[in-house]
PyMOL Python script that loads the backbone (N, CA, C, O; Angstrom):
from pymol import cmd

cmd.read_pdbstr("""\
ATOM      1  N   MET A   1      90.920  64.065 103.487  1.00  0.00           N
ATOM      2  CA  MET A   1      90.359  62.863 102.908  1.00  0.00           C
ATOM      3  C   MET A   1      88.926  63.100 102.447  1.00  0.00           C
ATOM      4  O   MET A   1      88.479  62.487 101.477  1.00  0.00           O
ATOM      5  N   GLY A   2      88.206  63.976 103.126  1.00  0.00           N
ATOM      6  CA  GLY A   2      86.825  64.269 102.787  1.00  0.00           C
ATOM      7  C   GLY A   2      86.705  64.966 101.447  1.00  0.00           C
ATOM      8  O   GLY A   2      85.772  64.702 100.689  1.00  0.00           O
ATOM      9  N   SER A   3      87.647  65.858 101.147  1.00  0.00           N
ATOM     10  CA  SER A   3      87.584  66.570  99.862  1.00  0.00           C
ATOM     11  C   SER A   3      87.881  65.614  98.705  1.00  0.00           C
ATOM     12  O   SER A   3      87.340  65.778  97.611  1.00  0.00           O
ATOM     13  N   MET A   4      88.729  64.628  98.940  1.00  0.00           N
ATOM     14  CA  MET A   4      89.035  63.642  97.893  1.00  0.00           C
ATOM     15  C   MET A   4      87.802  62.805  97.579  1.00  0.00           C
ATOM     16  O   MET A   4      87.546  62.487  96.418  1.00  0.00           O
ATOM     17  N   ARG A   5      87.045  62.452  98.597  1.00  0.00           N
ATOM     18  CA  ARG A   5      85.829  61.670  98.410  1.00  0.00           C
ATOM     19  C   ARG A   5      84.792  62.490  97.634  1.00  0.00           C
ATOM     20  O   ARG A   5      84.118  61.958  96.752  1.00  0.00           O
ATOM     21  N   ILE A   6      84.663  63.764  97.952  1.00  0.00           N
ATOM     22  CA  ILE A   6      83.710  64.631  97.257  1.00  0.00           C
ATOM     23  C   ILE A   6      84.133  64.830  95.802  1.00  0.00           C
ATOM     24  O   ILE A   6      83.302  64.819  94.894  1.00  0.00           O
ATOM     25  N   LEU A   7      85.431  65.012  95.598  1.00  0.00           N
ATOM     26  CA  LEU A   7      85.945  65.176  94.237  1.00  0.00           C
ATOM     27  C   LEU A   7      85.699  63.916  93.413  1.00  0.00           C
ATOM     28  O   LEU A   7      85.270  64.007  92.263  1.00  0.00           O
ATOM     29  N   THR A   8      85.963  62.747  93.984  1.00  0.00           N
ATOM     30  CA  THR A   8      85.749  61.486  93.281  1.00  0.00           C
ATOM     31  C   THR A   8      84.274  61.278  92.969  1.00  0.00           C
ATOM     32  O   THR A   8      83.927  60.869  91.861  1.00  0.00           O
ATOM     33  N   LEU A   9      83.420  61.550  93.918  1.00  0.00           N
ATOM     34  CA  LEU A   9      81.984  61.419  93.711  1.00  0.00           C
ATOM     35  C   LEU A   9      81.513  62.398  92.637  1.00  0.00           C
ATOM     36  O   LEU A   9      80.706  62.038  91.780  1.00  0.00           O
ATOM     37  N   GLY A  10      82.005  63.616  92.678  1.00  0.00           N
ATOM     38  CA  GLY A  10      81.634  64.616  91.675  1.00  0.00           C
ATOM     39  C   GLY A  10      82.071  64.200  90.273  1.00  0.00           C
ATOM     40  O   GLY A  10      81.309  64.357  89.319  1.00  0.00           O
ATOM     41  N   LEU A  11      83.268  63.679  90.138  1.00  0.00           N
ATOM     42  CA  LEU A  11      83.740  63.213  88.827  1.00  0.00           C
ATOM     43  C   LEU A  11      82.923  62.030  88.318  1.00  0.00           C
ATOM     44  O   LEU A  11      82.624  61.948  87.127  1.00  0.00           O
ATOM     45  N   CYS A  12      82.565  61.127  89.204  1.00  0.00           N
ATOM     46  CA  CYS A  12      81.735  59.986  88.796  1.00  0.00           C
ATOM     47  C   CYS A  12      80.380  60.457  88.286  1.00  0.00           C
ATOM     48  O   CYS A  12      79.891  59.956  87.274  1.00  0.00           O
ATOM     49  N   ILE A  13      79.782  61.396  88.962  1.00  0.00           N
ATOM     50  CA  ILE A  13      78.481  61.923  88.531  1.00  0.00           C
ATOM     51  C   ILE A  13      78.630  62.650  87.201  1.00  0.00           C
ATOM     52  O   ILE A  13      77.784  62.521  86.316  1.00  0.00           O
ATOM     53  N   LEU A  14      79.706  63.413  87.065  1.00  0.00           N
ATOM     54  CA  LEU A  14      79.944  64.150  85.833  1.00  0.00           C
ATOM     55  C   LEU A  14      80.094  63.194  84.644  1.00  0.00           C
ATOM     56  O   LEU A  14      79.459  63.391  83.607  1.00  0.00           O
ATOM     57  N   PHE A  15      80.919  62.175  84.789  1.00  0.00           N
ATOM     58  CA  PHE A  15      81.129  61.228  83.691  1.00  0.00           C
ATOM     59  C   PHE A  15      79.873  60.419  83.390  1.00  0.00           C
ATOM     60  O   PHE A  15      79.586  60.127  82.229  1.00  0.00           O
ATOM     61  N   ALA A  16      79.130  60.058  84.418  1.00  0.00           N
ATOM     62  CA  ALA A  16      77.905  59.294  84.207  1.00  0.00           C
ATOM     63  C   ALA A  16      76.859  60.131  83.485  1.00  0.00           C
ATOM     64  O   ALA A  16      76.146  59.622  82.620  1.00  0.00           O
ATOM     65  N   SER A  17      76.764  61.390  83.827  1.00  0.00           N
ATOM     66  CA  SER A  17      75.748  62.228  83.188  1.00  0.00           C
ATOM     67  C   SER A  17      76.143  62.575  81.759  1.00  0.00           C
ATOM     68  O   SER A  17      75.263  62.729  80.912  1.00  0.00           O
ATOM     69  N   CYS A  18      77.416  62.703  81.464  1.00  0.00           N
ATOM     70  CA  CYS A  18      77.860  63.044  80.107  1.00  0.00           C
ATOM     71  C   CYS A  18      77.717  61.862  79.150  1.00  0.00           C
ATOM     72  O   CYS A  18      77.361  62.053  77.987  1.00  0.00           O
ATOM     73  N   SER A  19      77.984  60.671  79.612  1.00  0.00           N
ATOM     74  CA  SER A  19      77.998  59.526  78.709  1.00  0.00           C
ATOM     75  C   SER A  19      76.629  58.894  78.503  1.00  0.00           C
ATOM     76  O   SER A  19      76.467  58.105  77.572  1.00  0.00           O
ATOM     77  N   SER A  20      75.644  59.205  79.325  1.00  0.00           N
ATOM     78  CA  SER A  20      74.361  58.522  79.226  1.00  0.00           C
ATOM     79  C   SER A  20      73.389  59.180  78.250  1.00  0.00           C
ATOM     80  O   SER A  20      72.452  58.523  77.797  1.00  0.00           O
ATOM     81  N   LYS A  21      73.584  60.458  77.911  1.00  0.00           N
ATOM     82  CA  LYS A  21      72.634  61.153  77.052  1.00  0.00           C
ATOM     83  C   LYS A  21      73.216  61.353  75.656  1.00  0.00           C
ATOM     84  O   LYS A  21      74.358  61.791  75.521  1.00  0.00           O
ATOM     85  N   PRO A  22      72.442  61.038  74.616  1.00  0.00           N
ATOM     86  CA  PRO A  22      72.913  61.361  73.265  1.00  0.00           C
ATOM     87  C   PRO A  22      72.802  62.867  73.036  1.00  0.00           C
ATOM     88  O   PRO A  22      71.972  63.531  73.658  1.00  0.00           O
ATOM     89  N   PRO A  23      73.619  63.396  72.160  1.00  0.00           N
ATOM     90  CA  PRO A  23      73.541  64.845  71.935  1.00  0.00           C
ATOM     91  C   PRO A  23      72.211  65.226  71.295  1.00  0.00           C
ATOM     92  O   PRO A  23      71.671  64.463  70.493  1.00  0.00           O
ATOM     93  N   PRO A  24      71.685  66.378  71.634  1.00  0.00           N
ATOM     94  CA  PRO A  24      70.398  66.791  71.055  1.00  0.00           C
ATOM     95  C   PRO A  24      70.580  67.148  69.580  1.00  0.00           C
ATOM     96  O   PRO A  24      71.660  67.583  69.179  1.00  0.00           O
ATOM     97  N   PRO A  25      69.533  66.969  68.767  1.00  0.00           N
ATOM     98  CA  PRO A  25      69.638  67.341  67.354  1.00  0.00           C
ATOM     99  C   PRO A  25      69.750  68.853  67.221  1.00  0.00           C
ATOM    100  O   PRO A  25      69.274  69.588  68.085  1.00  0.00           O
ATOM    101  N   PRO A  26      70.373  69.321  66.152  1.00  0.00           N
ATOM    102  CA  PRO A  26      70.483  70.771  65.994  1.00  0.00           C
ATOM    103  C   PRO A  26      69.103  71.393  65.818  1.00  0.00           C
ATOM    104  O   PRO A  26      68.226  70.787  65.202  1.00  0.00           O
ATOM    105  N   PRO A  27      68.907  72.564  66.336  1.00  0.00           N
ATOM    106  CA  PRO A  27      67.581  73.190  66.239  1.00  0.00           C
ATOM    107  C   PRO A  27      67.265  73.608  64.808  1.00  0.00           C
ATOM    108  O   PRO A  27      68.163  73.965  64.045  1.00  0.00           O
ATOM    109  N   LYS A  28      66.009  73.562  64.456  1.00  0.00           N
ATOM    110  CA  LYS A  28      65.551  73.994  63.136  1.00  0.00           C
ATOM    111  C   LYS A  28      65.575  75.518  63.086  1.00  0.00           C
ATOM    112  O   LYS A  28      65.241  76.197  64.058  1.00  0.00           O
ATOM    113  N   THR A  29      65.977  76.031  61.939  1.00  0.00           N
ATOM    114  CA  THR A  29      65.984  77.480  61.760  1.00  0.00           C
ATOM    115  C   THR A  29      65.258  77.817  60.468  1.00  0.00           C
ATOM    116  O   THR A  29      64.913  76.929  59.689  1.00  0.00           O
ATOM    117  N   VAL A  30      65.030  79.089  60.248  1.00  0.00           N
ATOM    118  CA  VAL A  30      64.370  79.525  59.016  1.00  0.00           C
ATOM    119  C   VAL A  30      65.292  79.363  57.818  1.00  0.00           C
ATOM    120  O   VAL A  30      64.836  79.424  56.677  1.00  0.00           O
ATOM    121  N   PHE A  31      66.575  79.157  58.059  1.00  0.00           N
ATOM    122  CA  PHE A  31      67.539  79.034  56.969  1.00  0.00           C
ATOM    123  C   PHE A  31      67.727  77.589  56.491  1.00  0.00           C
ATOM    124  O   PHE A  31      68.433  77.357  55.510  1.00  0.00           O
ATOM    125  N   ASP A  32      67.113  76.622  57.162  1.00  0.00           N
ATOM    126  CA  ASP A  32      67.279  75.217  56.785  1.00  0.00           C
ATOM    127  C   ASP A  32      66.902  74.935  55.330  1.00  0.00           C
ATOM    128  O   ASP A  32      67.666  74.257  54.643  1.00  0.00           O
ATOM    129  N   PRO A  33      65.766  75.418  54.824  1.00  0.00           N
ATOM    130  CA  PRO A  33      65.462  75.155  53.410  1.00  0.00           C
ATOM    131  C   PRO A  33      66.509  75.746  52.466  1.00  0.00           C
ATOM    132  O   PRO A  33      66.824  75.154  51.433  1.00  0.00           O
ATOM    133  N   LEU A  34      67.039  76.899  52.818  1.00  0.00           N
ATOM    134  CA  LEU A  34      68.052  77.528  51.974  1.00  0.00           C
ATOM    135  C   LEU A  34      69.363  76.744  51.992  1.00  0.00           C
ATOM    136  O   LEU A  34      70.008  76.580  50.956  1.00  0.00           O
ATOM    137  N   THR A  35      69.751  76.262  53.166  1.00  0.00           N
ATOM    138  CA  THR A  35      70.988  75.495  53.234  1.00  0.00           C
ATOM    139  C   THR A  35      70.837  74.145  52.544  1.00  0.00           C
ATOM    140  O   THR A  35      71.800  73.626  51.981  1.00  0.00           O
ATOM    141  N   GLN A  36      69.630  73.569  52.584  1.00  0.00           N
ATOM    142  CA  GLN A  36      69.396  72.325  51.865  1.00  0.00           C
ATOM    143  C   GLN A  36      69.507  72.550  50.363  1.00  0.00           C
ATOM    144  O   GLN A  36      70.055  71.712  49.647  1.00  0.00           O
ATOM    145  N   ASP A  37      68.991  73.676  49.882  1.00  0.00           N
ATOM    146  CA  ASP A  37      69.117  74.004  48.464  1.00  0.00           C
ATOM    147  C   ASP A  37      70.581  74.189  48.074  1.00  0.00           C
ATOM    148  O   ASP A  37      70.999  73.749  47.002  1.00  0.00           O
ATOM    149  N   LEU A  38      71.349  74.829  48.927  1.00  0.00           N
ATOM    150  CA  LEU A  38      72.773  75.007  48.648  1.00  0.00           C
ATOM    151  C   LEU A  38      73.506  73.668  48.609  1.00  0.00           C
ATOM    152  O   LEU A  38      74.376  73.454  47.765  1.00  0.00           O
ATOM    153  N   ASP A  39      73.150  72.771  49.524  1.00  0.00           N
ATOM    154  CA  ASP A  39      73.781  71.449  49.531  1.00  0.00           C
ATOM    155  C   ASP A  39      73.452  70.680  48.250  1.00  0.00           C
ATOM    156  O   ASP A  39      74.321  70.032  47.668  1.00  0.00           O
ATOM    157  N   ARG A  40      72.196  70.757  47.820  1.00  0.00           N
ATOM    158  CA  ARG A  40      71.810  70.095  46.567  1.00  0.00           C
ATOM    159  C   ARG A  40      72.547  70.694  45.380  1.00  0.00           C
ATOM    160  O   ARG A  40      72.987  69.973  44.484  1.00  0.00           O
ATOM    161  N   ALA A  41      72.681  72.015  45.374  1.00  0.00           N
ATOM    162  CA  ALA A  41      73.389  72.683  44.279  1.00  0.00           C
ATOM    163  C   ALA A  41      74.860  72.272  44.257  1.00  0.00           C
ATOM    164  O   ALA A  41      75.436  72.094  43.184  1.00  0.00           O
ATOM    165  N   ARG A  42      75.465  72.123  45.419  1.00  0.00           N
ATOM    166  CA  ARG A  42      76.862  71.670  45.471  1.00  0.00           C
ATOM    167  C   ARG A  42      76.990  70.243  44.940  1.00  0.00           C
ATOM    168  O   ARG A  42      77.947  69.930  44.232  1.00  0.00           O
ATOM    169  N   ASP A  43      76.036  69.383  45.276  1.00  0.00           N
ATOM    170  CA  ASP A  43      76.064  68.011  44.767  1.00  0.00           C
ATOM    171  C   ASP A  43      75.923  67.986  43.248  1.00  0.00           C
ATOM    172  O   ASP A  43      76.615  67.227  42.571  1.00  0.00           O
ATOM    173  N   VAL A  44      75.031  68.811  42.715  1.00  0.00           N
ATOM    174  CA  VAL A  44      74.849  68.873  41.269  1.00  0.00           C
ATOM    175  C   VAL A  44      76.124  69.385  40.609  1.00  0.00           C
ATOM    176  O   VAL A  44      76.545  68.853  39.582  1.00  0.00           O
ATOM    177  N   GLN A  45      76.739  70.408  41.187  1.00  0.00           N
ATOM    178  CA  GLN A  45      77.975  70.950  40.621  1.00  0.00           C
ATOM    179  C   GLN A  45      79.084  69.906  40.643  1.00  0.00           C
ATOM    180  O   GLN A  45      79.881  69.830  39.708  1.00  0.00           O
ATOM    181  N   LYS A  46      79.142  69.114  41.685  1.00  0.00           N
ATOM    182  CA  LYS A  46      80.148  68.056  41.774  1.00  0.00           C
ATOM    183  C   LYS A  46      79.940  67.038  40.650  1.00  0.00           C
ATOM    184  O   LYS A  46      80.904  66.598  40.023  1.00  0.00           O
ATOM    185  N   THR A  47      78.685  66.665  40.396  1.00  0.00           N
ATOM    186  CA  THR A  47      78.377  65.728  39.322  1.00  0.00           C
ATOM    187  C   THR A  47      78.753  66.315  37.965  1.00  0.00           C
ATOM    188  O   THR A  47      79.327  65.625  37.123  1.00  0.00           O
ATOM    189  N   VAL A  48      78.433  67.580  37.758  1.00  0.00           N
ATOM    190  CA  VAL A  48      78.774  68.240  36.492  1.00  0.00           C
ATOM    191  C   VAL A  48      80.289  68.283  36.313  1.00  0.00           C
ATOM    192  O   VAL A  48      80.793  68.016  35.223  1.00  0.00           O
ATOM    193  N   ASP A  49      81.008  68.616  37.369  1.00  0.00           N
ATOM    194  CA  ASP A  49      82.470  68.670  37.291  1.00  0.00           C
ATOM    195  C   ASP A  49      83.067  67.298  36.975  1.00  0.00           C
ATOM    196  O   ASP A  49      84.010  67.201  36.191  1.00  0.00           O
ATOM    197  N   GLU A  50      82.528  66.247  37.575  1.00  0.00           N
ATOM    198  CA  GLU A  50      83.021  64.892  37.298  1.00  0.00           C
ATOM    199  C   GLU A  50      82.781  64.516  35.840  1.00  0.00           C
ATOM    200  O   GLU A  50      83.664  63.961  35.186  1.00  0.00           O
ATOM    201  N   ASN A  51      81.585  64.819  35.329  1.00  0.00           N
ATOM    202  CA  ASN A  51      81.283  64.500  33.929  1.00  0.00           C
ATOM    203  C   ASN A  51      82.144  65.323  32.976  1.00  0.00           C
ATOM    204  O   ASN A  51      82.559  64.821  31.931  1.00  0.00           O
ATOM    205  N   THR A  52      82.415  66.566  33.317  1.00  0.00           N
ATOM    206  CA  THR A  52      83.277  67.411  32.498  1.00  0.00           C
ATOM    207  C   THR A  52      84.688  66.833  32.449  1.00  0.00           C
ATOM    208  O   THR A  52      85.314  66.801  31.389  1.00  0.00           O
ATOM    209  N   GLU A  53      85.180  66.383  33.582  1.00  0.00           N
ATOM    210  CA  GLU A  53      86.516  65.794  33.637  1.00  0.00           C
ATOM    211  C   GLU A  53      86.590  64.506  32.808  1.00  0.00           C
ATOM    212  O   GLU A  53      87.583  64.269  32.121  1.00  0.00           O
ATOM    213  N   LYS A  54      85.555  63.686  32.871  1.00  0.00           N
ATOM    214  CA  LYS A  54      85.530  62.462  32.058  1.00  0.00           C
ATOM    215  C   LYS A  54      85.530  62.800  30.571  1.00  0.00           C
ATOM    216  O   LYS A  54      86.233  62.167  29.783  1.00  0.00           O
ATOM    217  N   SER A  55      84.743  63.795  30.197  1.00  0.00           N
ATOM    218  CA  SER A  55      84.691  64.207  28.790  1.00  0.00           C
ATOM    219  C   SER A  55      86.036  64.765  28.347  1.00  0.00           C
ATOM    220  O   SER A  55      86.497  64.471  27.245  1.00  0.00           O
ATOM    221  N   ARG A  56      86.662  65.561  29.191  1.00  0.00           N
ATOM    222  CA  ARG A  56      87.960  66.140  28.858  1.00  0.00           C
ATOM    223  C   ARG A  56      89.000  65.052  28.651  1.00  0.00           C
ATOM    224  O   ARG A  56      89.805  65.126  27.722  1.00  0.00           O
ATOM    225  N   ARG A  57      88.985  64.040  29.515  1.00  0.00           N
ATOM    226  CA  ARG A  57      89.929  62.919  29.371  1.00  0.00           C
ATOM    227  C   ARG A  57      89.670  62.150  28.083  1.00  0.00           C
ATOM    228  O   ARG A  57      90.613  61.749  27.400  1.00  0.00           O
ATOM    229  N   ALA A  58      88.402  61.943  27.747  1.00  0.00           N
ATOM    230  CA  ALA A  58      88.077  61.206  26.521  1.00  0.00           C
ATOM    231  C   ALA A  58      88.538  61.978  25.293  1.00  0.00           C
ATOM    232  O   ALA A  58      89.097  61.384  24.371  1.00  0.00           O
ATOM    233  N   VAL A  59      88.317  63.279  25.261  1.00  0.00           N
ATOM    234  CA  VAL A  59      88.748  64.097  24.137  1.00  0.00           C
ATOM    235  C   VAL A  59      90.261  64.095  24.029  1.00  0.00           C
ATOM    236  O   VAL A  59      90.817  63.970  22.938  1.00  0.00           O
ATOM    237  N   GLN A  60      90.922  64.235  25.169  1.00  0.00           N
ATOM    238  CA  GLN A  60      92.383  64.236  25.165  1.00  0.00           C
ATOM    239  C   GLN A  60      92.933  62.896  24.688  1.00  0.00           C
ATOM    240  O   GLN A  60      93.928  62.856  23.964  1.00  0.00           O
ATOM    241  N   ALA A  61      92.296  61.804  25.087  1.00  0.00           N
ATOM    242  CA  ALA A  61      92.736  60.488  24.645  1.00  0.00           C
ATOM    243  C   ALA A  61      92.559  60.322  23.138  1.00  0.00           C
ATOM    244  O   ALA A  61      93.402  59.714  22.478  1.00  0.00           O
ATOM    245  N   GLN A  62      91.474  60.856  22.594  1.00  0.00           N
ATOM    246  CA  GLN A  62      91.258  60.777  21.142  1.00  0.00           C
ATOM    247  C   GLN A  62      92.279  61.623  20.406  1.00  0.00           C
ATOM    248  O   GLN A  62      92.764  61.225  19.347  1.00  0.00           O
ATOM    249  N   GLU A  63      92.614  62.789  20.952  1.00  0.00           N
ATOM    250  CA  GLU A  63      93.613  63.642  20.308  1.00  0.00           C
ATOM    251  C   GLU A  63      94.971  62.974  20.275  1.00  0.00           C
ATOM    252  O   GLU A  63      95.722  63.138  19.314  1.00  0.00           O
ATOM    253  N   ASN A  64      95.295  62.221  21.320  1.00  0.00           N
ATOM    254  CA  ASN A  64      96.579  61.547  21.397  1.00  0.00           C
ATOM    255  C   ASN A  64      96.576  60.219  20.634  1.00  0.00           C
ATOM    256  O   ASN A  64      97.626  59.594  20.478  1.00  0.00           O
ATOM    257  N   GLY A  65      95.432  59.795  20.169  1.00  0.00           N
ATOM    258  CA  GLY A  65      95.325  58.519  19.460  1.00  0.00           C
ATOM    259  C   GLY A  65      95.294  57.314  20.377  1.00  0.00           C
ATOM    260  O   GLY A  65      95.480  56.184  19.924  1.00  0.00           O
ATOM    261  N   ASP A  66      95.066  57.536  21.634  1.00  0.00           N
ATOM    262  CA  ASP A  66      94.993  56.441  22.593  1.00  0.00           C
ATOM    263  C   ASP A  66      93.607  55.804  22.539  1.00  0.00           C
ATOM    264  O   ASP A  66      92.668  56.348  21.959  1.00  0.00           O
ATOM    265  N   ALA A  67      93.518  54.637  23.163  1.00  0.00           N
ATOM    266  CA  ALA A  67      92.212  53.979  23.283  1.00  0.00           C
ATOM    267  C   ALA A  67      91.369  54.775  24.274  1.00  0.00           C
ATOM    268  O   ALA A  67      91.899  55.490  25.124  1.00  0.00           O
ATOM    269  N   ALA A  68      90.081  54.643  24.154  1.00  0.00           N
ATOM    270  CA  ALA A  68      89.160  55.358  25.050  1.00  0.00           C
ATOM    271  C   ALA A  68      89.391  54.913  26.478  1.00  0.00           C
ATOM    272  O   ALA A  68      89.590  53.725  26.732  1.00  0.00           O
ATOM    273  N   PRO A  69      89.367  55.856  27.423  1.00  0.00           N
ATOM    274  CA  PRO A  69      89.589  55.484  28.847  1.00  0.00           C
ATOM    275  C   PRO A  69      88.441  54.704  29.427  1.00  0.00           C
ATOM    276  O   PRO A  69      88.480  54.326  30.597  1.00  0.00           O
TER     277      PRO A  69
END
""", "prot")
cmd.dss("prot")
cmd.show_as("cartoon", "prot")
cmd.util.cbc("prot")
cmd.orient("prot")
């Protein structure tokens, strides 16, 4: 019975300590500026790709004689 009490107490402490603290922020590294530049470049590429797709659809619609999308 004593080991069950210790196990229960240990689990309560474990769950209480895990749920009370927010996770720490990721540490800063020397690569952070480079990864931020890569993220910005990916966002720009996504915008360019979206605009290219819109232009392609508009050209295709004109070729087919359809109304503009």
